[in-house]
Backbone and ligand atoms as CSV (ligand in chain L), in Angstrom:
chain,resi,resn,atom,element,x,y,z
A,1,MET,N,N,-6.290,1.409,14.259
A,1,MET,CA,C,-4.818,1.336,14.186
A,1,MET,C,C,-4.317,2.294,13.103
A,2,GLY,N,N,-3.273,3.051,13.406
A,2,GLY,CA,C,-2.743,4.031,12.442
A,2,GLY,C,C,-1.967,3.349,11.323
A,3,PRO,N,N,-1.466,4.138,10.354
A,3,PRO,CA,C,-0.693,3.570,9.242
A,3,PRO,C,C,0.624,2.968,9.719
A,4,LEU,N,N,1.093,1.940,9.021
A,4,LEU,CA,C,2.373,1.330,9.393
A,4,LEU,C,C,3.508,2.242,8.934
A,5,PRO,N,N,4.495,2.484,9.791
A,5,PRO,CA,C,5.581,3.378,9.387
A,5,PRO,C,C,6.455,2.750,8.308
A,6,GLU,N,N,6.913,3.556,7.371
A,6,GLU,CA,C,7.851,3.096,6.334
A,6,GLU,C,C,9.211,2.856,6.956
A,7,CYS,N,N,9.527,3.745,7.905
A,7,CYS,CA,C,10.868,3.673,8.481
A,7,CYS,C,C,10.881,4.366,9.828
A,8,ILE,N,N,11.707,3.842,10.736
A,8,ILE,CA,C,11.811,4.417,12.083
A,8,ILE,C,C,13.274,4.789,12.299
A,9,GLN,N,N,13.517,6.021,12.701
A,9,GLN,CA,C,14.902,6.450,12.967
A,9,GLN,C,C,15.161,6.393,14.468
A,10,THR,N,N,16.309,5.859,14.839
A,10,THR,CA,C,16.754,5.941,16.232
A,10,THR,C,C,18.087,6.698,16.203
A,11,ALA,N,N,18.721,6.836,17.349
A,11,ALA,CA,C,19.968,7.603,17.386
A,11,ALA,C,C,20.999,7.045,16.393
A,12,ARG,N,N,21.140,5.703,16.375
A,12,ARG,CA,C,22.197,5.120,15.541
A,12,ARG,C,C,21.701,4.244,14.409
A,13,LEU,N,N,20.389,3.966,14.387
A,13,LEU,CA,C,19.867,2.987,13.430
A,13,LEU,C,C,18.691,3.530,12.629
A,14,THR,N,N,18.519,2.977,11.444
A,14,THR,CA,C,17.277,3.143,10.694
A,14,THR,C,C,16.617,1.778,10.657
A,15,LEU,N,N,15.351,1.716,11.042
A,15,LEU,CA,C,14.576,0.471,10.952
A,15,LEU,C,C,13.655,0.634,9.751
A,16,ARG,N,N,13.793,-0.248,8.768
A,16,ARG,CA,C,13.000,-0.114,7.531
A,16,ARG,C,C,12.682,-1.492,6.969
A,17,SER,N,N,11.782,-1.531,5.964
A,17,SER,CA,C,11.388,-2.816,5.383
A,17,SER,C,C,12.584,-3.536,4.773
A,18,PHE,N,N,12.517,-4.874,4.776
A,18,PHE,CA,C,13.526,-5.702,4.120
A,18,PHE,C,C,13.391,-5.555,2.605
A,19,ARG,N,N,14.523,-5.531,1.896
A,19,ARG,CA,C,14.515,-5.433,0.430
A,19,ARG,C,C,15.341,-6.575,-0.149
A,20,GLU,N,N,15.019,-6.910,-1.391
A,20,GLU,CA,C,15.737,-7.975,-2.107
A,20,GLU,C,C,17.262,-7.773,-2.042
A,21,GLU,N,N,17.704,-6.531,-2.217
A,21,GLU,CA,C,19.156,-6.273,-2.261
A,21,GLU,C,C,19.831,-6.386,-0.887
A,22,ASP,N,N,19.027,-6.559,0.181
A,22,ASP,CA,C,19.613,-6.733,1.523
A,22,ASP,C,C,20.015,-8.182,1.788
A,23,VAL,N,N,19.460,-9.109,0.991
A,23,VAL,CA,C,19.558,-10.536,1.313
A,23,VAL,C,C,21.002,-10.971,1.570
A,24,GLU,N,N,21.908,-10.585,0.673
A,24,GLU,CA,C,23.285,-11.065,0.824
A,24,GLU,C,C,23.972,-10.516,2.067
A,25,ARG,N,N,23.430,-9.431,2.608
A,25,ARG,CA,C,24.076,-8.857,3.790
A,25,ARG,C,C,23.420,-9.273,5.102
A,26,PHE,N,N,22.124,-9.622,5.100
A,26,PHE,CA,C,21.568,-10.038,6.401
A,26,PHE,C,C,21.610,-11.557,6.611
A,27,VAL,N,N,21.647,-12.321,5.505
A,27,VAL,CA,C,21.654,-13.792,5.650
A,27,VAL,C,C,22.865,-14.294,6.466
A,28,PRO,N,N,24.082,-13.819,6.190
A,28,PRO,CA,C,25.208,-14.329,7.003
A,28,PRO,C,C,25.068,-13.992,8.492
A,29,LEU,N,N,24.360,-12.906,8.805
A,29,LEU,CA,C,24.212,-12.503,10.211
A,29,LEU,C,C,23.226,-13.413,10.948
A,30,ILE,N,N,22.059,-13.626,10.333
A,30,ILE,CA,C,21.047,-14.462,11.007
A,30,ILE,C,C,21.372,-15.947,10.830
A,31,GLY,N,N,22.285,-16.232,9.892
A,31,GLY,CA,C,22.666,-17.612,9.635
A,31,GLY,C,C,23.625,-18.190,10.667
A,32,GLU,N,N,24.184,-17.330,11.520
A,32,GLU,CA,C,25.117,-17.842,12.542
A,32,GLU,C,C,24.356,-18.554,13.652
A,33,TRP,N,N,24.839,-19.698,14.042
A,33,TRP,CA,C,24.156,-20.497,15.068
A,33,TRP,C,C,24.005,-19.727,16.378
A,34,GLU,N,N,24.994,-18.940,16.715
A,34,GLU,CA,C,24.971,-18.191,17.970
A,34,GLU,C,C,23.785,-17.215,18.012
A,35,VAL,N,N,23.281,-16.812,16.856
A,35,VAL,CA,C,22.104,-15.941,16.780
A,35,VAL,C,C,20.844,-16.806,16.650
A,36,ALA,N,N,20.881,-17.724,15.677
A,36,ALA,CA,C,19.691,-18.528,15.344
A,36,ALA,C,C,19.228,-19.404,16.504
A,37,ARG,N,N,20.160,-19.851,17.336
A,37,ARG,CA,C,19.791,-20.783,18.406
A,37,ARG,C,C,18.769,-20.207,19.379
A,38,TRP,N,N,18.667,-18.880,19.435
A,38,TRP,CA,C,17.721,-18.261,20.364
A,38,TRP,C,C,16.376,-17.953,19.710
A,39,LEU,N,N,16.275,-18.197,18.406
A,39,LEU,CA,C,15.082,-17.763,17.669
A,39,LEU,C,C,14.250,-18.972,17.281
A,40,ALA,N,N,13.059,-19.079,17.862
A,40,ALA,CA,C,12.250,-20.285,17.710
A,40,ALA,C,C,11.834,-20.539,16.261
A,41,ARG,N,N,11.637,-19.467,15.471
A,41,ARG,CA,C,11.056,-19.675,14.140
A,41,ARG,C,C,12.039,-19.470,12.996
A,42,VAL,N,N,13.317,-19.366,13.313
A,42,VAL,CA,C,14.299,-19.150,12.243
A,42,VAL,C,C,15.003,-20.470,11.930
A,43,PRO,N,N,14.923,-20.925,10.650
A,43,PRO,CA,C,15.568,-22.197,10.314
A,43,PRO,C,C,17.092,-22.086,10.399
A,44,HIS,N,N,17.744,-23.209,10.595
A,44,HIS,CA,C,19.200,-23.246,10.581
A,44,HIS,C,C,19.624,-24.561,9.935
A,45,PRO,N,N,20.477,-24.605,8.945
A,45,PRO,CA,C,21.154,-23.443,8.339
A,45,PRO,C,C,20.195,-22.537,7.575
A,46,TYR,N,N,20.623,-21.303,7.344
A,46,TYR,CA,C,19.799,-20.269,6.720
A,46,TYR,C,C,20.530,-19.770,5.493
A,47,GLY,N,N,19.941,-19.964,4.314
A,47,GLY,CA,C,20.635,-19.605,3.072
A,47,GLY,C,C,19.974,-18.450,2.338
A,48,LEU,N,N,20.526,-18.131,1.172
A,48,LEU,CA,C,20.019,-17.001,0.383
A,48,LEU,C,C,18.553,-17.197,-0.005
A,49,GLU,N,N,18.187,-18.463,-0.293
A,49,GLU,CA,C,16.798,-18.759,-0.651
A,49,GLU,C,C,15.845,-18.425,0.516
A,50,ASP,N,N,16.291,-18.770,1.728
A,50,ASP,CA,C,15.489,-18.433,2.927
A,50,ASP,C,C,15.352,-16.917,3.054
A,51,GLY,N,N,16.453,-16.213,2.772
A,51,GLY,CA,C,16.439,-14.749,2.868
A,51,GLY,C,C,15.471,-14.140,1.867
A,52,ARG,N,N,15.486,-14.664,0.638
A,52,ARG,CA,C,14.578,-14.137,-0.401
A,52,ARG,C,C,13.115,-14.422,-0.034
A,53,TRP,N,N,12.892,-15.626,0.491
A,53,TRP,CA,C,11.537,-15.988,0.928
A,53,TRP,C,C,11.070,-15.003,2.014
A,54,TRP,N,N,11.983,-14.703,2.932
A,54,TRP,CA,C,11.642,-13.820,4.052
A,54,TRP,C,C,11.281,-12.410,3.558
A,55,VAL,N,N,12.037,-11.893,2.586
A,55,VAL,CA,C,11.761,-10.552,2.056
A,55,VAL,C,C,10.349,-10.523,1.448
A,56,ALA,N,N,10.012,-11.557,0.670
A,56,ALA,CA,C,8.686,-11.615,0.039
A,56,ALA,C,C,7.590,-11.756,1.097
A,57,ARG,N,N,7.859,-12.604,2.080
A,57,ARG,CA,C,6.879,-12.882,3.131
A,57,ARG,C,C,6.575,-11.626,3.963
A,58,THR,N,N,7.629,-10.874,4.280
A,58,THR,CA,C,7.432,-9.683,5.116
A,58,THR,C,C,6.646,-8.612,4.340
A,59,ALA,N,N,6.854,-8.546,3.006
A,59,ALA,CA,C,6.097,-7.577,2.196
A,59,ALA,C,C,4.612,-7.959,2.183
A,60,GLU,N,N,4.333,-9.259,2.028
A,60,GLU,CA,C,2.934,-9.730,2.045
A,60,GLU,C,C,2.286,-9.454,3.404
A,61,ASN,N,N,3.023,-9.786,4.453
A,61,ASN,CA,C,2.478,-9.609,5.806
A,61,ASN,C,C,2.210,-8.141,6.119
A,62,ARG,N,N,3.062,-7.291,5.574
A,62,ARG,CA,C,2.848,-5.857,5.774
A,62,ARG,C,C,1.584,-5.411,5.018
A,63,ALA,N,N,1.456,-5.883,3.774
A,63,ALA,CA,C,0.314,-5.476,2.949
A,63,ALA,C,C,-1.009,-5.885,3.598
A,64,ARG,N,N,-1.027,-7.048,4.253
A,64,ARG,CA,C,-2.291,-7.435,4.904
A,64,ARG,C,C,-2.312,-7.081,6.391
A,65,ARG,N,N,-1.376,-6.226,6.769
A,65,ARG,CA,C,-1.301,-5.706,8.142
A,65,ARG,C,C,-1.303,-6.827,9.186
A,66,ALA,N,N,-0.533,-7.861,8.897
A,66,ALA,CA,C,-0.408,-8.963,9.845
A,66,ALA,C,C,0.806,-8.736,10.745
A,67,THR,N,N,1.926,-8.341,10.138
A,67,THR,CA,C,3.139,-8.085,10.931
A,67,THR,C,C,3.860,-6.851,10.392
A,68,LEU,N,N,4.686,-6.285,11.253
A,68,LEU,CA,C,5.576,-5.195,10.855
A,68,LEU,C,C,6.989,-5.705,11.113
A,69,ASP,N,N,7.705,-6.052,10.033
A,69,ASP,CA,C,9.061,-6.609,10.158
A,69,ASP,C,C,10.049,-5.616,9.585
A,70,LEU,N,N,11.021,-5.240,10.377
A,70,LEU,CA,C,11.950,-4.199,9.940
A,70,LEU,C,C,13.392,-4.666,10.081
A,71,LEU,N,N,14.191,-4.290,9.092
A,71,LEU,CA,C,15.633,-4.530,9.127
A,71,LEU,C,C,16.271,-3.318,9.799
A,72,ALA,N,N,17.204,-3.575,10.704
A,72,ALA,CA,C,17.923,-2.473,11.344
A,72,ALA,C,C,19.234,-2.260,10.596
A,73,VAL,N,N,19.418,-1.061,10.039
A,73,VAL,CA,C,20.692,-0.739,9.382
A,73,VAL,C,C,21.346,0.420,10.112
A,74,ARG,N,N,22.678,0.358,10.168
A,74,ARG,CA,C,23.427,1.408,10.843
A,74,ARG,C,C,23.323,2.683,10.021
A,75,ARG,N,N,22.942,3.770,10.683
A,75,ARG,CA,C,22.772,5.034,9.950
A,75,ARG,C,C,24.088,5.505,9.359
A,76,ALA,N,N,25.182,5.253,10.056
A,76,ALA,CA,C,26.479,5.779,9.619
A,76,ALA,C,C,26.891,5.255,8.245
A,77,ASP,N,N,26.604,3.973,7.962
A,77,ASP,CA,C,27.118,3.399,6.706
A,77,ASP,C,C,26.142,2.450,6.008
A,78,GLY,N,N,24.902,2.356,6.509
A,78,GLY,CA,C,23.904,1.520,5.833
A,78,GLY,C,C,24.093,0.022,6.037
A,79,GLN,N,N,25.014,-0.382,6.900
A,79,GLN,CA,C,25.263,-1.811,7.154
A,79,GLN,C,C,24.096,-2.427,7.934
A,80,PRO,N,N,23.467,-3.511,7.429
A,80,PRO,CA,C,22.456,-4.206,8.229
A,80,PRO,C,C,23.087,-4.790,9.502
A,81,VAL,N,N,22.392,-4.627,10.623
A,81,VAL,CA,C,22.922,-5.177,11.875
A,81,VAL,C,C,21.975,-6.194,12.506
A,82,GLY,N,N,20.664,-6.131,12.169
A,82,GLY,CA,C,19.719,-7.065,12.798
A,82,GLY,C,C,18.304,-6.791,12.335
A,83,GLY,N,N,17.345,-7.307,13.074
A,83,GLY,CA,C,15.953,-7.111,12.681
A,83,GLY,C,C,15.033,-7.155,13.884
A,84,ILE,N,N,13.837,-6.593,13.675
A,84,ILE,CA,C,12.821,-6.598,14.738
A,84,ILE,C,C,11.456,-6.754,14.077
A,85,GLY,N,N,10.592,-7.552,14.699
A,85,GLY,CA,C,9.279,-7.794,14.109
A,85,GLY,C,C,8.191,-7.718,15.159
A,86,LEU,N,N,7.039,-7.270,14.711
A,86,LEU,CA,C,5.884,-7.118,15.596
A,86,LEU,C,C,4.677,-7.769,14.938
A,87,ASN,N,N,4.019,-8.668,15.666
A,87,ASN,CA,C,2.778,-9.269,15.187
A,87,ASN,C,C,1.632,-8.322,15.555
A,88,LEU,N,N,0.963,-7.799,14.528
A,88,LEU,CA,C,-0.035,-6.755,14.772
A,88,LEU,C,C,-1.343,-7.321,15.318
A,89,ASP,N,N,-1.524,-8.633,15.204
A,89,ASP,CA,C,-2.746,-9.246,15.743
A,89,ASP,C,C,-2.624,-9.497,17.235
A,90,ASP,N,N,-1.488,-10.092,17.649
A,90,ASP,CA,C,-1.423,-10.471,19.069
A,90,ASP,C,C,-0.350,-9.724,19.869
A,91,GLY,N,N,0.431,-8.839,19.205
A,91,GLY,CA,C,1.404,-8.025,19.930
A,91,GLY,C,C,2.720,-8.720,20.256
A,92,GLU,N,N,2.976,-9.886,19.649
A,92,GLU,CA,C,4.266,-10.531,19.934
A,92,GLU,C,C,5.392,-9.755,19.251
A,93,VAL,N,N,6.469,-9.542,19.991
A,93,VAL,CA,C,7.626,-8.861,19.431
A,93,VAL,C,C,8.826,-9.808,19.466
A,94,GLY,N,N,9.658,-9.745,18.433
A,94,GLY,CA,C,10.867,-10.569,18.385
A,94,GLY,C,C,11.979,-9.766,17.729
A,95,TYR,N,N,13.216,-10.059,18.084
A,95,TYR,CA,C,14.324,-9.241,17.559
A,95,TYR,C,C,15.606,-10.048,17.601
A,96,TRP,N,N,16.583,-9.621,16.798
A,96,TRP,CA,C,17.893,-10.274,16.773
A,96,TRP,C,C,18.921,-9.292,16.242
A,97,LEU,N,N,20.170,-9.548,16.591
A,97,LEU,CA,C,21.296,-8.774,16.059
A,97,LEU,C,C,22.371,-9.743,15.606
A,98,GLY,N,N,23.081,-9.388,14.548
A,98,GLY,CA,C,24.234,-10.182,14.151
A,98,GLY,C,C,25.270,-10.170,15.267
A,99,TRP,N,N,26.017,-11.264,15.373
A,99,TRP,CA,C,26.979,-11.416,16.470
A,99,TRP,C,C,27.943,-10.229,16.585
A,100,PRO,N,N,28.513,-9.724,15.458
A,100,PRO,CA,C,29.458,-8.595,15.587
A,100,PRO,C,C,28.787,-7.309,16.077
A,101,HIS,N,N,27.461,-7.277,16.094
A,101,HIS,CA,C,26.764,-6.030,16.436
A,101,HIS,C,C,26.080,-6.094,17.801
A,102,GLN,N,N,26.344,-7.171,18.532
A,102,GLN,CA,C,25.742,-7.297,19.865
A,102,GLN,C,C,26.611,-6.584,20.904
A,103,GLY,N,N,25.965,-6.233,22.023
A,103,GLY,CA,C,26.725,-5.708,23.168
A,103,GLY,C,C,27.004,-4.218,23.131
A,104,VAL,N,N,26.403,-3.490,22.166
A,104,VAL,CA,C,26.610,-2.032,22.152
A,104,VAL,C,C,25.283,-1.274,22.273
A,105,GLY,N,N,24.260,-1.981,22.735
A,105,GLY,CA,C,22.997,-1.301,23.040
A,105,GLY,C,C,21.997,-1.211,21.892
A,106,TYR,N,N,22.315,-1.803,20.740
A,106,TYR,CA,C,21.360,-1.721,19.623
A,106,TYR,C,C,20.045,-2.440,19.934
A,107,GLY,N,N,20.125,-3.544,20.676
A,107,GLY,CA,C,18.918,-4.308,20.994
A,107,GLY,C,C,17.921,-3.433,21.753
A,108,THR,N,N,18.415,-2.761,22.762
A,108,THR,CA,C,17.566,-1.875,23.561
A,108,THR,C,C,17.055,-0.721,22.701
A,109,GLU,N,N,17.940,-0.198,21.857
A,109,GLU,CA,C,17.582,0.958,21.021
A,109,GLU,C,C,16.450,0.599,20.053
A,110,MET,N,N,16.562,-0.556,19.403
A,110,MET,CA,C,15.507,-0.875,18.440
A,110,MET,C,C,14.205,-1.282,19.133
A,111,LEU,N,N,14.300,-1.937,20.265
A,111,LEU,CA,C,13.059,-2.312,20.959
A,111,LEU,C,C,12.334,-1.069,21.465
A,112,ARG,N,N,13.068,-0.111,22.031
A,112,ARG,CA,C,12.408,1.119,22.514
A,112,ARG,C,C,11.682,1.845,21.390
A,113,ALA,N,N,12.321,1.874,20.220
A,113,ALA,CA,C,11.702,2.559,19.079
A,113,ALA,C,C,10.423,1.835,18.666
A,114,MET,N,N,10.467,0.505,18.665
A,114,MET,CA,C,9.289,-0.273,18.275
A,114,MET,C,C,8.161,-0.100,19.295
A,115,LEU,N,N,8.512,0.004,20.575
A,115,LEU,CA,C,7.480,0.188,21.608
A,115,LEU,C,C,6.731,1.491,21.386
A,116,ARG,N,N,7.472,2.527,21.051
A,116,ARG,CA,C,6.838,3.833,20.842
A,116,ARG,C,C,5.839,3.735,19.682
A,117,VAL,N,N,6.269,3.110,18.588
A,117,VAL,CA,C,5.377,2.970,17.428
A,117,VAL,C,C,4.156,2.117,17.794
A,118,ALA,N,N,4.402,1.002,18.476
A,118,ALA,CA,C,3.311,0.076,18.806
A,118,ALA,C,C,2.257,0.745,19.697
A,119,PHE,N,N,2.729,1.484,20.685
A,119,PHE,CA,C,1.782,2.048,21.644
A,119,PHE,C,C,1.241,3.419,21.219
A,120,GLU,N,N,2.116,4.269,20.679
A,120,GLU,CA,C,1.666,5.638,20.355
A,120,GLU,C,C,0.972,5.709,19.003
A,121,ASP,N,N,1.541,5.025,18.006
A,121,ASP,CA,C,0.997,5.181,16.643
A,121,ASP,C,C,-0.024,4.090,16.317
A,122,LEU,N,N,0.266,2.857,16.728
A,122,LEU,CA,C,-0.614,1.751,16.338
A,122,LEU,C,C,-1.645,1.418,17.413
A,123,HIS,N,N,-1.468,2.008,18.589
A,123,HIS,CA,C,-2.432,1.848,19.696
A,123,HIS,C,C,-2.661,0.397,20.098
A,124,LEU,N,N,-1.608,-0.411,20.082
A,124,LEU,CA,C,-1.747,-1.792,20.561
A,124,LEU,C,C,-1.871,-1.755,22.086
A,125,PRO,N,N,-2.684,-2.628,22.667
A,125,PRO,CA,C,-2.872,-2.596,24.123
A,125,PRO,C,C,-1.750,-3.287,24.905
A,126,ARG,N,N,-1.074,-4.268,24.263
A,126,ARG,CA,C,-0.128,-5.091,25.019
A,126,ARG,C,C,0.858,-5.742,24.059
A,127,LEU,N,N,2.130,-5.735,24.446
A,127,LEU,CA,C,3.146,-6.464,23.683
A,127,LEU,C,C,3.665,-7.602,24.544
A,128,TRP,N,N,4.116,-8.672,23.919
A,128,TRP,CA,C,4.689,-9.777,24.685
A,128,TRP,C,C,5.831,-10.405,23.890
A,129,ALA,N,N,6.686,-11.132,24.603
A,129,ALA,CA,C,7.811,-11.815,23.969
A,129,ALA,C,C,8.007,-13.164,24.629
A,130,ALA,N,N,8.315,-14.160,23.803
A,130,ALA,CA,C,8.645,-15.497,24.316
A,130,ALA,C,C,10.164,-15.583,24.384
A,131,ILE,N,N,10.683,-16.251,25.407
A,131,ILE,CA,C,12.131,-16.243,25.605
A,131,ILE,C,C,12.624,-17.565,26.184
A,132,ALA,N,N,13.802,-17.972,25.723
A,132,ALA,CA,C,14.418,-19.188,26.268
A,132,ALA,C,C,14.865,-18.904,27.702
A,133,PRO,N,N,14.780,-19.919,28.581
A,133,PRO,CA,C,15.076,-19.685,30.007
A,133,PRO,C,C,16.476,-19.107,30.256
A,134,ASP,N,N,17.435,-19.492,29.425
A,134,ASP,CA,C,18.811,-19.031,29.674
A,134,ASP,C,C,19.240,-17.865,28.786
A,135,ASN,N,N,18.275,-17.162,28.183
A,135,ASN,CA,C,18.647,-16.028,27.324
A,135,ASN,C,C,18.751,-14.753,28.167
A,136,ASP,N,N,19.820,-14.661,28.948
A,136,ASP,CA,C,19.952,-13.592,29.926
A,136,ASP,C,C,20.099,-12.209,29.295
A,137,ARG,N,N,20.762,-12.130,28.147
A,137,ARG,CA,C,20.932,-10.820,27.491
A,137,ARG,C,C,19.576,-10.281,27.060
A,138,SER,N,N,18.766,-11.152,26.478
A,138,SER,CA,C,17.461,-10.693,26.009
A,138,SER,C,C,16.540,-10.357,27.185
A,139,ARG,N,N,16.634,-11.126,28.259
A,139,ARG,CA,C,15.851,-10.803,29.462
A,139,ARG,C,C,16.193,-9.405,29.950
A,140,ARG,N,N,17.480,-9.110,29.939
A,140,ARG,CA,C,17.943,-7.804,30.413
A,140,ARG,C,C,17.369,-6.687,29.527
A,141,VAL,N,N,17.365,-6.914,28.220
A,141,VAL,CA,C,16.818,-5.923,27.293
A,141,VAL,C,C,15.324,-5.722,27.564
A,142,LEU,N,N,14.599,-6.813,27.771
A,142,LEU,CA,C,13.162,-6.707,28.046
A,142,LEU,C,C,12.914,-5.966,29.361
A,143,GLU,N,N,13.699,-6.300,30.375
A,143,GLU,CA,C,13.500,-5.657,31.676
A,143,GLU,C,C,13.851,-4.168,31.620
A,144,LYS,N,N,14.950,-3.855,30.899
A,144,LYS,CA,C,15.346,-2.442,30.781
A,144,LYS,C,C,14.276,-1.605,30.090
A,145,THR,N,N,13.527,-2.232,29.184
A,145,THR,CA,C,12.531,-1.459,28.438
A,145,THR,C,C,11.152,-1.503,29.107
A,146,GLY,N,N,11.046,-2.183,30.255
A,146,GLY,CA,C,9.807,-2.119,31.034
A,146,GLY,C,C,8.971,-3.381,31.053
A,147,PHE,N,N,9.387,-4.423,30.322
A,147,PHE,CA,C,8.612,-5.673,30.313
A,147,PHE,C,C,8.696,-6.363,31.674
A,148,VAL,N,N,7.653,-7.117,31.996
A,148,VAL,CA,C,7.656,-7.916,33.226
A,148,VAL,C,C,7.308,-9.369,32.874
A,149,THR,N,N,7.788,-10.301,33.690
A,149,THR,CA,C,7.520,-11.712,33.397
A,149,THR,C,C,6.090,-12.075,33.748
A,150,THR,N,N,5.505,-12.905,32.900
A,150,THR,CA,C,4.164,-13.421,33.205
A,150,THR,C,C,4.273,-14.912,33.514
A,151,THR,N,N,5.096,-15.616,32.730
A,151,THR,CA,C,5.408,-17.022,32.993
A,151,THR,C,C,6.927,-17.117,32.829
A,152,PRO,N,N,7.550,-18.238,33.217
A,152,PRO,CA,C,9.012,-18.307,33.119
A,152,PRO,C,C,9.541,-18.048,31.704
A,153,ASP,N,N,8.738,-18.317,30.695
A,153,ASP,CA,C,9.247,-18.114,29.338
A,153,ASP,C,C,8.507,-17.014,28.575
A,154,GLN,N,N,7.854,-16.119,29.309
A,154,GLN,CA,C,7.172,-15.017,28.631
A,154,GLN,C,C,7.260,-13.715,29.397
A,155,TYR,N,N,7.370,-12.625,28.627
A,155,TYR,CA,C,7.349,-11.272,29.201
A,155,TYR,C,C,6.218,-10.499,28.555
A,156,GLU,N,N,5.693,-9.499,29.273
A,156,GLU,CA,C,4.698,-8.627,28.642
A,156,GLU,C,C,4.884,-7.182,29.087
A,157,LEU,N,N,4.384,-6.297,28.244
A,157,LEU,CA,C,4.364,-4.872,28.584
A,157,LEU,C,C,3.039,-4.312,28.076
A,158,THR,N,N,2.251,-3.778,28.986
A,158,THR,CA,C,0.978,-3.184,28.566
A,158,THR,C,C,1.216,-1.716,28.221
A,159,ALA,N,N,0.327,-1.189,27.389
A,159,ALA,CA,C,0.418,0.231,27.020
A,159,ALA,C,C,0.293,1.080,28.283
A,160,GLU,N,N,-0.574,0.636,29.181
A,160,GLU,CA,C,-0.805,1.365,30.425
A,160,GLU,C,C,0.482,1.485,31.241
A,161,ARG,N,N,1.173,0.356,31.378
A,161,ARG,CA,C,2.431,0.381,32.125
A,161,ARG,C,C,3.489,1.208,31.389
A,162,TRP,N,N,3.560,1.028,30.063
A,162,TRP,CA,C,4.566,1.756,29.265
A,162,TRP,C,C,4.446,3.259,29.479
A,163,ARG,N,N,3.198,3.754,29.579
A,163,ARG,CA,C,2.991,5.202,29.746
A,163,ARG,C,C,3.493,5.702,31.092
A,164,THR,N,N,3.661,4.788,32.064
A,164,THR,CA,C,4.152,5.219,33.381
A,164,THR,C,C,5.684,5.215,33.448
A,165,ILE,N,N,6.336,4.681,32.409
A,165,ILE,CA,C,7.797,4.598,32.443
A,165,ILE,C,C,8.376,5.934,32.007
A,166,PRO,N,N,9.166,6.580,32.875
A,166,PRO,CA,C,9.754,7.845,32.448
A,166,PRO,C,C,10.705,7.575,31.273
A,167,GLN,N,N,10.401,8.103,30.098
A,167,GLN,CA,C,11.167,7.761,28.902
A,167,GLN,C,C,12.599,8.289,28.981
A,168,GLU,N,N,12.821,9.380,29.728
A,168,GLU,CA,C,14.185,9.905,29.872
A,168,GLU,C,C,15.096,8.886,30.564
A,169,SER,N,N,14.626,8.436,31.769
A,169,SER,CA,C,15.478,7.538,32.543
A,169,SER,C,C,15.503,6.134,31.938
A,170,ALA,N,N,14.525,5.846,31.056
A,170,ALA,CA,C,14.488,4.514,30.448
A,170,ALA,C,C,15.514,4.389,29.326
A,171,ARG,N,N,16.122,5.459,28.916
A,171,ARG,CA,C,17.047,5.424,27.784
A,171,ARG,C,C,18.354,4.714,28.070
L,1,COA,C1,C,19.116,-10.146,22.649
L,1,COA,C2,C,19.955,-9.192,21.825
L,1,COA,C3,C,19.096,-8.541,20.740
L,1,COA,C4,C,20.490,-8.122,22.783
L,1,COA,O1,O,21.025,-7.069,22.022
L,1,COA,P1,P,22.242,-6.176,22.534
L,1,COA,O2,O,22.306,-4.967,21.678
L,1,COA,O3,O,23.451,-7.035,22.620
L,1,COA,O4,O,21.733,-5.775,23.948
L,1,COA,P2,P,22.037,-4.431,24.720
L,1,COA,O5,O,23.486,-4.101,24.497
L,1,COA,O6,O,21.022,-3.396,24.330
L,1,COA,O7,O,21.754,-4.859,26.210
L,1,COA,C5,C,22.212,-6.083,26.721
L,1,COA,C6,C,22.129,-6.041,28.217
L,1,COA,O8,O,22.347,-7.368,28.682
L,1,COA,C7,C,23.472,-7.364,29.547
L,1,COA,N1,N,24.131,-8.647,29.327
L,1,COA,C8,C,24.974,-9.002,28.352
L,1,COA,N2,N,25.356,-10.286,28.510
L,1,COA,C9,C,24.689,-10.746,29.598
L,1,COA,C10,C,24.630,-11.990,30.267
L,1,COA,N3,N,25.328,-13.040,29.841
L,1,COA,N4,N,23.836,-12.081,31.357
L,1,COA,C11,C,23.093,-11.040,31.802
L,1,COA,N5,N,23.106,-9.823,31.185
L,1,COA,C12,C,23.891,-9.692,30.108
L,1,COA,C13,C,24.294,-6.180,29.115
L,1,COA,O9,O,25.154,-5.759,30.156
L,1,COA,C14,C,23.189,-5.174,28.824
L,1,COA,O10,O,22.631,-4.627,29.993
L,1,COA,P3,P,23.106,-3.196,30.598
L,1,COA,O11,O,22.816,-2.160,29.541
L,1,COA,O12,O,22.295,-3.032,31.818
L,1,COA,O13,O,24.587,-3.312,30.856
L,1,COA,C15,C,21.158,-9.870,21.164
L,1,COA,O14,O,21.986,-10.401,22.149
L,1,COA,C16,C,20.746,-10.984,20.194
L,1,COA,O15,O,20.461,-10.725,19.038
L,1,COA,N6,N,20.726,-12.259,20.665
L,1,COA,C17,C,20.388,-13.398,19.800
L,1,COA,C18,C,18.924,-13.395,19.373
L,1,COA,C19,C,17.973,-13.267,20.550
L,1,COA,O16,O,18.248,-13.768,21.625
L,1,COA,N7,N,16.837,-12.605,20.325
L,1,COA,C20,C,15.816,-12.437,21.349
L,1,COA,C21,C,14.935,-13.639,21.441
L,1,COA,S1,S,13.784,-13.470,22.807
C-alpha cells in the first residue's frame, strides 16, 4: 500500500486531515439530526468534546494506518462542508455533508476523489458502504460512482470494476 495522502484536491474541495482548530466549524454541521440520523457510528447530540475526541482519534488511526479520515473544505473560502473516511483494513467508506452544503454535487465529488486514491494509490481491491434502506440520496451517489448492491443495505465497488468505468462520463 502506498503512502497516505496529506491532502486531496478536487474541483471545488480540499480533502485534508481534521485539525483541532476545525472543531468549532465542523461540529455544528455533523451535530444536526438531519445529517447524524443517517450515520450509524456518529453520536447524537454531538458536542465540542466529541469533535476534539474525533480529531485525536483520526490522527491516531492515520498513524497506525487503520483509517484515512478527511475533512472536506471549500477551496474558495476554507469553509468545512463535510467529511469522508476510508477503513484501510476492510475498505469501508463513509461520508457526510452539512445540511447547507448538500445537493450541489459535493458528495459525488469527494467520493470520486477517494475512489481514485483508494484504487490507484493505495491499491485496495474493494470498497464497500453500508446504507439505510431509505437513504435515496446516498444510494444515488454510490450508483453514480459505480457501486453496485450486494445486499439491501450494502454496496460494493471492486478495483476491477472501477477500472472499466469511463472516468470522463462518470463525472
Ligand atoms: C449522501 C450525501 C453525502 C449526498 O451528498 P450530495 O452532495 O447532496 O449529493 P450529490 O449532489 O453529489 O448527488 C445527490 C444525487 O441524489 C439525487 N437525489 C437527491 N435527493 C434525492 C432523493 N430524495 N431521492 C433520490 N435521489 C435524490 C440528486 O438528484 C443527485 O443525483 P443526480 O446528480 O443524478 O441529480 C448527503 O446527502 C449527506 O451528507 N447525507 C447525510 C449523511 C449520509 O447519508 N451519508 C451517507 C451514509 S451511507
